[in-house]
N, C-alpha and C positions, 0 to 999 in steps of 0.2 A: 504494500500500500504506500503510495507516494505521500511525502510530507506536505502539509498545507502551504499554499503559496498564493501570491497575488501577482498581477501584471501591473507594474507601477511606472509612471513617467515623472521625471524630475525636471524636464524641460520640454518645450514643444518642438515639433519638427517632423522628420521622416519616421519610417517604421522602426528605425534603430533606437528611438527613445523609449520604446516599450520593453521593459526589463522584467524578467521573472525574478521575484523576490520572495524568499521564505518568510512566512508570517503565520503565527498562531491565530486561530479565530478569536474574535472579540466576543466575550460572553455578553448575553443580552441584559440590558438595563430595564428599568420599569417601562412597560408598554412595548417592549421589543421582543423579537424572536431571532434565534440563530438557526440558519438553514445550511445543511450540507447540500451543495448544489449538484444537481444531475447534469445541468446544461445551462449555458447562457447564450443570449442572442447577439449577433453582430449587426450593427446599424450604422447608417451614414453619419449620424450625429457623433458616433465614437471617433470618426476620422476628423470631424470638425474640432472636437476637443483636443485631439492629438496635434493638429496643425496650428492651433491657436485661433482658428476662425471664430470659435465660441470660447472665450477665455474662461479658464478654470484656475482655482487656487492650487499651486504646486507645493509638494508632490501630490500626485493624483492617480487614483486607480480608475480607469475608464470602465465602461460597461453600464448599460441602462436597463437591462431586463434579465430575468433568470427564473429558474424553477428548481425545486428540489424537495427534500424531506426535512421537516422541523426536527432539530436536535435538542433544543432547549428554549424555554420561554421565560420572560422576565415577570416581575411582579405586576399584577393587574391585568394580565392577559388571560381572558376567559374563553375566547372563541377559537383558540388554537391549542392543540396538544402535541406532545412529542409523537412523531410518526405521521402527522398529517402531511399530505402532499399539497404544496402551495406554489403559486407564481406571484411575481411582484415586479414593479418598476422601482428603480432606485439607483443612486450612484454607487459604483464600485463592484459591479458583478463580474469583472474579469478576475475571478478568484475561485478557490476551491470551496470557500464558505462565504456566506453573506449574513450580516447582522443588520436588521433594520426595523422600522416601525411595523408592528404586527397589524395595526389597524388597516394598513393599505396592502396587506397580503391577502390574496384571494385563494380560497380552497378550490382544488380542482375537482370537478364533477367526474363521476364514473364515465369512462370512455374518452377522457382527454388525458393523454400521457404528459409527463413532465417535459419530455423533449419537444412535443408539439407546442405546449404552452410557452416554453422558453423561446421557441422560434417565432411565435406569432403575437405575443402579448402586446408589445409596443407597436408593431406594425398593424395588428388587427384593431387595436384601440384607435390608432390613427385613421384607419379606414372608417371605423364607426363614427368618429368625430366628423370626418368629411361628409359622410352620407346622411347623418342624422342630427348633428349638433350645429355645425357651421351654417348649413342650409339643408333643409330636408329634401332629399331627392324624391322626384315624383314620376309616376308612370308617364311615358310619352315624351319625356325630356331626352335631349341628346347631350352627351358628355364627351369631352376630349380628355383622354387619360394618357399622360406621359409616363414612360418607363413602365409599361403594363405588365411585364413579367418579372419585375423586381420585387423586393420584399413587401412593400405596401401595395404596389400595382397588382400583384398576383392575387391579392385578397380583394382589392377595390373593384376590379373588373367583374368577377362573378357575383359579388354582393350587389353591385349596382345593377347588373343585368337581371338579377332575381327580383329587383324592385320595379322592373319594367323600363329601365333606362336604356336607351340605345347608346352603346359605347363605341366610339371611334378611337382607336389606339394609335400612339406614335411611338415607334421603336427604331432600333438602329440596324437591324439585319433581317434577312428573310427567315432565318431560323427562329428568331424571336417573334417575328410577325406570325408565323405558324403557331407558336405557342400562345400568343395573344388570342388568336381565333379559338383555340381549344378552350381557353378560359372564358370565352363568351363574347369577345369583341366582334361586332358586326362587320366593321371595316377596319383596315390598318393602313397607315401611311408611314413611309420611311422618313426619319428625321433628316436625312441627307438631301431630301427634295424640297419642293415648295409646299410646306405643310399647310399653310393657310389657304393657298390656292387649291390644293387637292381637297382640303376640308370643305371649302365653299362649293366645289363641284359635287361632292358627295351629299351636300345638304340643300341642293338647289339654290345656292347663294344665300341661304338664310343664316348660316353660322350655327354655333352650338350655344346651349344654355349656360354651360359651365366648362371651364378648363381646370382640371386637377393637375397642377404643374409642380413636379418635384425636381425639375432640372435646373431652373434658375436663369442664369445669364444668357445662355444660348437659345432658350425657348421662349423668353418673355415676349418678344415682339410677335412671334407666331401665335402665342396664346391670345394676345390682345386682338390681332387681326382675324382671329377665328370666331370671335364672340358675336352673337346677335345683339341687338339693342337691349340694354338692361341685363346683359349677361354678366356672369361672375368669373373673375380670374382668381382662383384659389391657389396662391403660391405657398407651398408648404415645404420646399426643399431647395438645396443649393448644389446639386450634383455637379454642375458645370461652373460653380462660383455664384456669388450673390448677383441677383438681377440689378440692372442699373435703375436709378430713381426714375419714377414716372410722375410728371406734373399732373395735378388734378384736372387741368383743362383738357388734357389728352383723353381722359376717361369720359369727360362730357362730350367732346367732339366725336367720339366713336360710338355714342349712343347711350349715355348715362350708365356706363359700366361700373361694376363694383369690384374693387380690389381688396382682398383680405389676406393677412399673413397669420394663420392660426398656429398656435403652439399647443400641443396636446396637454401639457401640464396645467394650462389654464382651464381645461375642460374636465380634468380629473383631480381637482384641487382638494377634495375631501374624500373620506372613505366611502360615502354614499354614492358619489358620482363614479368613483373607481369601480365599485361593485356593480353599478348599473351598466356601465360600459362592458365590463367583463362578462356579465350575464348575457348581454346581447351577442357578444363575440362567441362565447362558448355555446350558446344556443344555436347560432348559425353554423358552427362547426359540427355539432351533434346532429343537426338536420341535414348535413351534407352540402349546404349552400357554399361553404368555403372550406378549404383544406389547408393544413399547415404548409404543404408544398416545400419541404426541406430540400433545397437544390444541392447543397454541399455542406460538409462538416469538416472542421479542423480541430485538432488537439489545441487546447488553450495555449500550450507552450509554443505552438506554431502561429502565434498571433500576428507576427510580421507578415507572413505569407498570406494570412487571411485578409489583412488590410490591403495588401497589394492587389489581391484578386478582386476585392470589392471595388477599389478605386479605378481599376482598369476596365470596369464594365463587363467582367467575365462571369459574374454570378447570375444565376437564374433562381428566382424565388428566394426563400429565406436561407440564411447561413447560420449554422449552429456551431458553438464552441463547446468542446467537451473537456472539463477539468481532468 
């Protein structure tokens, strides 16, 4: 059995700043629980922390989601017991163990494995936020979905389709286009082409009701040019770097467009909202509407390789890190 460790960074930069460091688990304080992690998820936000795009206090243990089995609980914790299977969001999941607030840990229902929960919790809650909380998706609408076979996209596409939304996906290759159609996209356009022009042709020049845009800098203009009047540009990621500023007058001139930049943690800021989102996510998984779709796994000790693979666009679906 390997000794407990974390992946820690003491400076920002390339993948070489991620260092495996031996560390004993922290025992839970009041209101906390200690979990032996089965798996943790890899997300683009982890790379933003590593590079300094999203500043963090150093030294820092990255990682935003995980799942495992409760090993100990602190005083005042009554809804969790040793042996419970749980999933959670929280800073520092690049580790063999995680200690955090028990109130925001959700118990896993029968039929949801720890691996699946670790792979989808952050991404699945993000899809839930986009479809139900930022603006409620409605049958008959048309949505443009960028990066449709990535971690969030591979959940967003089938979930939106199940709600009666026509999904037009934008991706980078024919192979990914084929996968997007398998997930439920009605049409697919390649990001290397004239996205807005092809989108207009597919919609009879009407445009789409909403663009779910996780790409950022290189997709911003195409998102704006693809919207119908009063359409929504939901910018929720920076895969290509931060989008350039948009003057409010541009939104007005293009038809009273709405621009929003949602952050998941504003939508799950308390235990009740976290459990509500998790219930919707796990319910959709148990119904077969969406699947974990783990595209690749890495040993946590191979975290540098995992980051390189994610940043190079070679991943499909969710990526799992195994301590």
